[in-house]
C-alpha positions as CSV (number, residue, x, y, z in Angstrom):
1,X,-0.2,0.4,0.3
2,X,3.1,2.1,0.4
3,X,2.6,5.7,3.3
4,X,0.7,7.8,0.6
5,X,1.5,11.4,-0.8
6,X,0.0,15.1,-0.1
7,X,-0.6,14.5,-4.4
8,X,-2.1,11.2,-3.8
9,X,-5.6,10.3,-5.6
10,X,-8.3,10.6,-3.2
11,X,-9.3,7.7,-3.9
12,X,-6.0,6.5,-2.6
13,X,-6.3,8.2,1.1
14,X,-9.5,7.3,1.2
15,X,-8.0,3.7,0.9
16,X,-5.3,4.6,3.7
17,X,-7.9,6.3,6.0
18,X,-10.2,2.8,5.9
19,X,-7.4,1.0,6.8
20,X,-6.2,2.9,9.5
21,X,-9.8,2.9,11.3
22,X,-10.4,-0.6,10.8
23,X,-6.7,-0.8,12.4
24,X,-8.2,1.1,15.8
25,X,-11.4,-0.8,16.0
26,X,-9.9,-4.2,16.4
27,X,-9.0,-5.7,19.7
28,X,-5.9,-6.1,19.0
29,X,-5.0,-3.3,18.6
30,X,-7.2,-1.5,21.5
31,X,-5.0,-4.4,23.7
32,X,-1.5,-2.9,23.1
33,X,-2.8,0.6,23.3
34,X,-4.2,-0.7,27.0
35,X,-0.5,-2.1,28.1
36,X,1.5,0.9,26.4
37,X,-1.0,3.6,28.5
38,X,-0.4,1.1,31.4
39,X,3.6,0.7,31.0
40,X,3.3,4.1,29.9
41,X,1.9,5.6,33.0
42,X,3.9,3.5,35.7
43,X,6.5,5.2,34.1
44,X,5.5,8.8,34.3
45,X,5.8,9.5,30.6
46,X,4.0,12.9,29.2
47,X,1.6,12.1,27.3
48,X,1.6,8.0,28.0
49,X,-2.3,7.7,26.2
50,X,-1.3,9.8,22.8
51,X,2.1,7.6,23.2
52,X,0.1,4.8,23.5
53,X,-1.8,5.6,20.9
54,X,1.2,6.3,18.2
55,X,2.9,3.8,19.1
56,X,0.2,1.5,18.8
57,X,-0.7,2.8,15.4
58,X,3.0,2.8,14.1
59,X,2.9,-0.9,15.2
60,X,0.3,-1.7,12.9
61,X,1.4,-0.3,10.4
62,X,4.9,-1.2,10.6
63,X,3.4,-4.6,10.9
64,X,1.1,-4.2,7.4
65,X,4.3,-2.8,5.7
66,X,6.4,-5.9,6.7
67,X,4.2,-8.5,5.5
68,X,3.2,-6.9,2.0
69,X,7.5,-6.4,1.3
70,X,8.0,-9.6,-1.1
71,X,10.1,-12.6,0.3
72,X,14.1,-12.0,-0.2
73,X,15.0,-15.4,0.6
74,X,16.8,-14.0,3.7
75,X,17.0,-16.4,6.9
């Protein structure tokens, strides 16, 4: 899918928004976000909720991008 550019067609941006919305509504995402919030609160991190959300979303997007990369045969 790749990261959309600012000059991407509307349809590509809509696909990305749909993809992100589905991630954010998933139970796996919510569980990771809650776990990160707990860790970040215990660490007294500033803006723990926001950082947990951003880190969880980044993890899910990176995982999806890794799944889309072609196999290289490197182990």
